[in-house]
C-alpha positions, 0 to 999 in steps of 0.5 A: 408212147408208153402203155401201163398195164395193171394186173389184179390178183385174187387169192382165196383160202378156204378152211374146211371143218374135217368133221362136217365138211362145212366151210369153217373160214374163208379168206379172200385177198384182192390186190393190185400186183405192182411187181413183175418179179415172181419172188416179190409177188409171192412175198406180197401173197405171203404177207396177205396170208399171214395178216389174214390168219392173225384174225383166225379163228374169228371172235363170236362177235365177228361170226354174228356180224358176218352171218347178219351180212350174209342174211342181208346179201341173201335177202337182196338176191331173192326176187320180191314177192308180189302181194 
């Protein structure tokens, strides 16, 4: 009998504004790790980082959309107020 194990990995990179110490940009990559060779795992991570950094800095439109998304998520987390 054979069993298969699936591993998932998450890589996060935060870019912090040095003047304000605020978060300027965040990248999260969630991938299924299909390799057991550390070199291949790092190559996959490196490719994810390169692809994410192609989208930095975000456009004004992307920033606006992300702020709207966060506002919706924040509103969904708040308990509803009785009227």
